[in-house]
N, C-alpha and C positions, 0 to 999 in steps of 0.2 A: 340814198335813192329817193327820188320824188314819188308822189302818188299820182300816177297819170300825168295830167298837165299841171298839177298843183306843186309849186316849189316852196310853199310856206303855209303856215297855219295861224289863224287868228282866233283867240277865244274872246268873245264879246260878252260883256256883262254890265251890271247896273252900277257897280262901284260902291264904295262906302268910306267913311272917314277912318283915318289911321291914328288919330289922336284927338284930344279935347279941342285943340285949336282948329281942327278941321270941321267940326260938327256943323256949326252955323253956316259957313260957306258951302258945305256939301248940301245942306237942306235948302239953301237958296238956289243952288243949281237944280235940285230935284223939282222945285216949285216955280222955276223961272217962267214968267209970262202969265202966271195965274193970280197975281195980286195978293199973295198970302203975306200978311204982316209978320214982322219978326217976333211979335208977341206970341203968335200961334206957333211959330217954329221953335220958340224957346221951350214950349211945353213938350214938344217931341224930343228936343235936345236933352231933356231930363232923363228920357229913357236910355239914351246913349251913355249918360253920366253913370248910370248903374253898372255899366260894363267898362268903366275907365275911359269913356269917350272914344272907344274904338269899335268899329264893326269888324266881325271876323271874316267878312265876305272876300276881301282881297287875299287874305291868307288861304282861305278855302279854295279860291280859284287857282292860286299858285300850287296848292297841293294837287288839284285836279290836273293842271298842266303837267306837273311832274309825273303823275300816273299815266297821262296820255303819252308823254315822251317814252316812258318805259314800255307801253304797249306798242308804240310805233317801232321801237328797237327790236322787240320780240318778232315783229312781222317783217323785219328787214328794211324798214324805212328810216331815212335820216332827214327829217323835215324840221326846219327852224320854226319855233313857236313863239307867238307874241300874245300879250294880254292888252286889251283895250276896254275902257269903261265909258259908259254914257255920262256919269255924273261926278267922277273923281279920278284922281291920278291912279294909274296911267290912263290918260284920256284916249279915246278912240282916235282923235285927230293926231295925237302924238304917235300912236302905233302905226297909223297909215303913213305918216311922214317917214318913220323908220323903215317901213317896208319899201317905200319908194327910194330912199337914200341908199339902202343896202342892195338895191338892184333886183328885187323880187318882182315878178311879172304876173303871177297867177296864185292867188291866195284863197284857201278854203276857210270858211268862217263857221265856227261853232258858237251857238248862242246858249246862254245858261237859262233858257226858258223853254219849258216843254209844251206849253199849251198855246192855242191861238187866241189872240186878242190884240187890240191896237197897241197897248203898252208892252205886251209880251212878244209881239211879232212884227207888225207893220212898222212901229216906231223904230225898231232896230234897222229895218231897211232904210228908213229915212235918215237915221244916224249915219249909216254907211255912205249914203249919197252925199250928205253934207260934208263928211270928213274927206271924201275923195274929191269933192269940188274945190277944196282948198289946197290941193296938191297938183303940181304939173306932172302929167303922165303918171297917174297913180296905177298901182297894180289892179288887174281885174280881180274883184272879190266876189266869190259865190258862196252863199249860205247853203248849209245842208237842210234837209226837210225838217219840219216840225216833228218831234219824235214822241208825242204823248201816248201813242198806241203801239209803239215798237215793243215786241215781246221781251226784250232785255231790260227796257226801262220798267215795264210793268212787272216783269219777273223779279228784278232786284227789289222793287218796292214790296212785292208779296213776300219774298224771303225775309226782309227786315220786319214786316208786320208779324209773320209767323214766329220768328225768333223772339220778338218782344213779348208776344203772348205767352210763349212757353217759359221764358225767363221770369215773367211776373206770375206764373202759375194761374193764368186766367183760362176760363172755359172758351171753347170755340164758339160758344153762343154769346160771348161778350159783344155788346154793341160797338160799332166802329164809326167814329166821326172822321171822315176824310176832309181835311181843311185845305182851303185855297185862298189866295188874296181876293178880297171883295173888289168889285168894280162898280162904277156908276152904271145903272141899268141902261142908260143910253149907249154906253160903250159895249156892254155885254150883248145888247140886242143886235149889234152889227158884226157878230162873230159866232163861231161854234163853241165858244168857251164853256158855257154851261153843259151843253150836250157832250162835249169831250170829257169834262170832269165826271159827269154822271156815269158814262160808259166805263171810263178808266177805274172809277171806284168799284163798280160791280165786278170788273175783271180781276182787279187786285184781290178783292175779297174771295172770289172763287179760287184763284190760284193759291191763296194762303190757307184754303180749307176752312174758312170761317163759315159758321152756320147761322149766326144771329143777324140782327138788322144792321144795315149800314146806310149812311147818307152823306151827302156833301154839305158842309157848313163853311161859313166864310169868316175871315178875320182881316185885321189890318186896314179897315176902312179909314178914310180921312175925308176932309172937306166939310162943308157946312151941313148940318142936319137936314136942311131943306132939300138937299139933293138926294134922291133915292139911290141906294146901293143894293147890291145883291144880299139877300138874307136866306136863312137865318144866320146870325152871328154865332160863333162857338160859345161865347159867354152866355147868351140867352138860352141856347140849346142845352147847355149843362144844367142850368137852373130848371129847365123844363123836365129834364131826365130825373133830376133829384125829386121833383114833385111827383114823378111816376114811380118813385121808390127804386130807381136804378142806382146801384152802389158801385159799379165798376164800368169803366169805359176805356177803350183804346182810341187814341188820337193819332191819326196818321197824316202828316203834312204833305199830302199828295201833290199839291200845287207848287212845291218848292224842291229844288234839287240839292240844297245845302242848308246846314244849320246856321243861318245868318240871323240878323236882328229880328226879323219877323217871327222866327221860330223861338229864339232865346227869350225875347220879351213877351210877345203876344201869346205864346203857348206856355213856355216853361215858367214864366213869371205871372202873367195876368190870368190866363185860363187855369193854370195849375192852382193859383190862389183861390179862384172861385170854386173849383172842384173841391178843394180842401174845406172851404167854408161850408159847402153844402153836403159834406160827408161822402163825396165820391172819390174812389180810388181811380185816378187818371194816370194811364201809362202812355207816354208819348213815344212813338217809334222814331228811329233815325230817318233822315233823308238819304237818298241814294248816294250822295257824296262821291266817294271814290270806290264804290262797290265794283268789283271786277267785271260783272255783267254790264254795268252802265258804261264803264270805261271802254270795254270792248265794243259796245254798241257805237260809241263815238267814232271809232276808227272804221267800223262797218259803214257808217253813214258817209264818211269821207270817200271810201272806196265806191259806194253807190254814186255819189256826185261826180266822181272821176270816170264813171263808166266801166269800172272794173268788176262790178257785181250786177248780175241780172235780177237776183232776188231782192224784193223790197218788202220784207215781212212786216205784218201788222196784225193786231188782234182786234176783234170786235167787228162791227158792221160798217164802219166809215171808210176803211181802206187807208193806204198810205197817202200822205200829202205829196204834192209835187215838190221837186227841189226848188223851183222858182214859183213863188206865190202868185196867184192871180192878181191882176192889177187892181181889182175892186175888193180884195179881201181885207177884212178888219180895218175899215176906214176910221179915221179920227172922229171922235164924238164932237158934236157941237158944244161950245161952251157959252154960258150966259154972256151977253154983250157982244157976241159975234154975229 
């Protein structure tokens, strides 16, 4: 059974290399049009080499699709599901071609990005437009709303934070660093990214029953040092906490929904190493991944977009985002030389 007018489902994500030979071509796709030399990309490739040249992101997305299929079946839906990526196989363009060739007319799209920014929101709209423009009579594809303040996204994150604290035998007063991908300040200034992160961090802390300080810190910045990005970085903040005689900290990757490379390298390898060097016990909480609340939320959002649910729950002061973004939201940042 379809979900309202939707006869198919597309999970849209960033993509990642599946083996050592994929790494450099993947990185060239990610940085296409930015003039980044291979010498700089080779430095990033070394991070992938630590994990066998494979990013876990595609496998994690397949796991998520499997969990989504199970939840669809529980609710009595039989909806074919597809995976499409921005930067690696299976590419979004190939997924759209499959949808068209198999005769699907109306596709609902879930994006593996919870917060609003150009790279995390608007650019995925552009990716869909480009992919559809290359196909004759493509299906109508509609994204669900950005879900950063949905009660079940925040609730799942809070459960994982609380469970991690208890498992590590840490106090409720332990400081929490909520991490997210850093962005160029010019990009962040054109969206609600920082405001959304700050409110989400506060809500997750409250739901988890935490009593100590919490703040948003950033990770995974790239590009030349001359371009200002959001700060503070988690690495710098850990050193500052050590200087303040803080010996324990919870690190919650709020800005990510899966334990992919930004989590495994930037947090579990790099930040963890700095914490150990400075004598801090760092406990990193899991991402929402395939948490039952998160998966159920995905289907709720599809039912919302299909007009089958009147409730549009959200937490905090900003309210739910519309299913269709405003035409001027999260515009692309200007780049040097443009």
